[in-house]
N, C-alpha and C positions, 0 to 999 in steps of 0.2 A: 720615557720608553714604557710600556706596560709591563706587567708582571708576565704576560705571554709572551711577549717579544723576548724579555731577557730569559725566560724559561728555553726558548727556540735556540738562542744563541748559545746557552750553557750547552745543549743538546749537539748543537753542530760543533762545539769545538771538543766535547767528548768523543764525537765520531771522528774527527778528524785526528785526534790523539791516540785512538785506537787504532786509526788506519796506520798512522805512523810506526806506531809499536808494533804491528802487524807486520810491517814491510821488513821492519829490523829482526823480527822474529824467522819471517820466512828465507833473509838474506842468511841468518844465521845456521837454519836448517839445510838449505842447500848447501853451504859449505859443509857440513859434516855428514852430509848424504841422506839425512830423513827427511822427509817429507809428512807433513803434519798438517794436512790441508782443514782437517776438522776442527784445529785450533784457531787457525787465521783466519777461515770462513765465518764472517759475522752473521750471527742470525739475524732476526728481525730488529732493527733499530727501534728507539723509542718512537721517533715520529710516526714511522709507519706502523705501530702498533698503537698508537692513539689516533691517527688517521682512520685504521680499520675501526678502533673502538667509535669513532664520531659518526663512521659510515652504519655501522649496526643501529646506535643511537638514533639517528636519525631515520632511516629506515623504520624504526619501531615506533616513532615520534609518528610517522607519514602513516603507517598502520592505523594507530590508534587514533588519529584524525580522522582518517577515513570510515573507521567505525563508529566513531561518533556522529558524523554528519548523517551515516545511513541511520543512527539511530534516532536523530532529532526531526529527520525526514518520516521515517515511521511511526514516531510519536505524534507528529503534526496531521499524520495522514488519518491517524486512530482518532485522533480528536475531532477532528472535522467528520469524521463517519459519526463519534458519537452525538455531535450535538445534532446532525443530521437526522439521527435515529433516535434520539431522547425520548420522543414523543411516542415509540411507537406502542407501547402498551397502553397508553391513553386511547391511542387511535383505534386499537383492536377494541377496543370495549364500545368506541363509539360508532362503529362501523355498522351494527344492529339497528341502533337508534336511526342514523341514516336511511338504510334499507325502511324499516317502519315509517319513516317520514315519508318517503318515495310512495310508498302503497297508501298511505294517509291523504296522500293529496290527491292519487288517481281517485280514490273513492269520492273524495270532496268534489272533485270535476263533475261526477255524474248528477250533483247535486243542485238546485236551483239557486243556492245563496253564494253569490257572486260575492259579495263582501267577506265571507268567512275562507273564500277561495284565496284571494288577494291576499290577506292577512296572514294565512297560513304559507304562501310561497313570500313573501316577504321572510320569514321566520326562518323557513327553508333555506333560500337564497343566503342570508345573512351566515347561518350555521355552515353550507357547503364552503362560501366563500373563506369564512375562519381556517376551515381544516384546509383550504387550498392555500391560503398563506404561510400555513404548517408545514407543509411540504406535500400532501396529501394528493396524489393524481387518480383519476379513474383510469384503469387499463379499458383500452378500446380494443372489443372483440365483435366481430361484425357477421354476418351469415355468409358462409362460403371461404372464412378464412382456414388456412391450413391448421389443423390441430398438433401441437408441440408441448409435449408432455413436460417439458422443462416451466413452461409458463402458464400450461391449463389444466384443469381437472375435470377429466371427465366424470359424469356422472351416470348417464343413460346412453344407448344406443339404440336409433329407430330406423326402420327400414328409409333409404334416401329418398325424398320428394322426386329428385332427377339424377340421372347420371353424374352430371358434372358437380353435385353434392356428395358423392360417396365418398367416405374416410373425411368429410370435412367438416367443420363448426354448422350445425342447423341451427342452434338455438343457444341464448344464453340465460343460464336460470338464476345465477347470481353476479353483481359483477365483481370484478377484480380490482385490487388496490396496491396503489406502490406508495411508500413514503421515501420520497429521494430517487435513488436507483433500487432499492429494496422492496419487493414485494411483499406486504404484509398480508395479503390476502390474494389467494389465487382465484380467477374466475371459473365459477363451475358452468359446465359447456354440456350440450348435448349434440353426438356425433351422428352422422350419418352412414348408416349401414349398406 
């Protein structure tokens, strides 16, 4: 038998002895005409106290376990987010270079040197693919899209060429980019007035 079982048996014997003594006292008190219910009514027994304490400790354990699980989920989510946006500073520095590359390619297309154009396109594609592999995505903005101040930056308004373009995007001056799901540069657009 374990110590716990011995303790439980001792507690039960004590309770039985108290009940027997309580019955003897109550019999004597009724003979004398005295009613001492406060003396005979047992308060909380040891078993009940221990069960109550175990219940409280179990509740505390469950709460702490739930808090720990929430902490683990939160930190893993933050870690994933950190890894996905770790290159944010580097990417924002490289975006103007990417823009200059695109402008340079447009100018080289006007020249008659096809070998130079092909070489620059190979370098540009390799650079762009490397950035895409690291999570950089171009934000697609087309003429006629609805302007959303949450994801677009309006830099100018001009008279709309048609009624259906009124209040909508007419042109994109500078491309916008996302790193993962975070916008690192908002697209600069011109609105129709």
